[in-house]
N, C-alpha and C positions, 0 to 999 in steps of 0.2 A: 785210780787205780791206788792203792795205802801209798805208793813211797814217792806220785805222784803229790796226791794233798797235806803230806809230810815233809816235802818241798818249797811249800807253797807254788806250785807252775803249774801255769796254767794248759797247759802240752804237754803233752810226750811224743819226740820228737821222732825216737827211734828207738827200737830196743835191739838188742843182741844176745843169740842165743846160741851155746852149743852143745853139739850133740854128738856123741857118738854114735857108732854103730850097731853098738849090741847097747843101746840106754835101749831098748824095746818102742823108740819115734820116731816117725815116721815126718821127717822136716816137712811138708809141704802137707800131711791132712796138721801138720801143727798150726803152721802158714792161716791153714781154710778155716782152722776151730779159731787161730785169734782174733783173724776180721771179721767174725762172725761173734764173739765175749767183749770184744771191745765195740760197738755200734750205739750210740749215746753216750764213752765216755770220755775224759779228754787223752784216751789213747785212739782215737777212734780212724786217725790219718796218720797215726805216727807206721812208720817205715820197721818192715819185722825183717832185721836179716837171721839166717844159720850159722854158723861155721860148724863143719866138719872139724869133729876130731879120730886122728893118730889111736888105735887100737898098740899100747905099748905091751911089757909083758917083760918082767923080770925073772933069770929067771935061777932057780936054786942050785942049778950043780957047777958055772962059769965064776955066776953076779954079774955077768952082762944084762944091762939095757938095751934092750929092740924094738921097732916094728916090725910087728905084720899081721900076714892078713888073719880076721874076719875068724879065720872055717882057717887057720891055720895058730894053733898057738904054739909055734913053737920055737927057739932060740935059735935066730940067726945069727950067733960066735960058733954057739959047738953043735946049734942042733936038740938039743935035748925036749924032753916036754916035762920035763918036771918045771911047770911056769909059774906067775906068780902075776894074772894081773895091775896092771896099774891102771893105765888108763883103756879108755875106752868104753863105758859103759856109763859116761856123765851125762843129765840134762843140764847144764850151770846155765842159767840167769846169768855170762859177763859182762853188759854194762844196761846199762840205760837214761840216753837223754832227753832233760828236759829245757822247758821253755819255762822261763819268769816271766813277770807282771812288768821287768826295771826291763 
């Protein structure tokens, strides 16, 4: 892993990824892919954690922000349908914890 090498780490301890339900990413499949792709690397024994991100929208009608269901992107305040997606489609590398030689 480039991050580990850049920080002179001897081991990757933990990786945390934030996944929105609209990202098109299945957390369990990503976990399986991670363990396969890290075989023989500094991240081979790393704990891989995923955190679910909420779906949030901004209402163009009333100006409020609200959390909503993935299949119902309407404003919780006024019920308006003219909303803009603020979060829920992301796949973010949130944290990498490393172990250094010292």
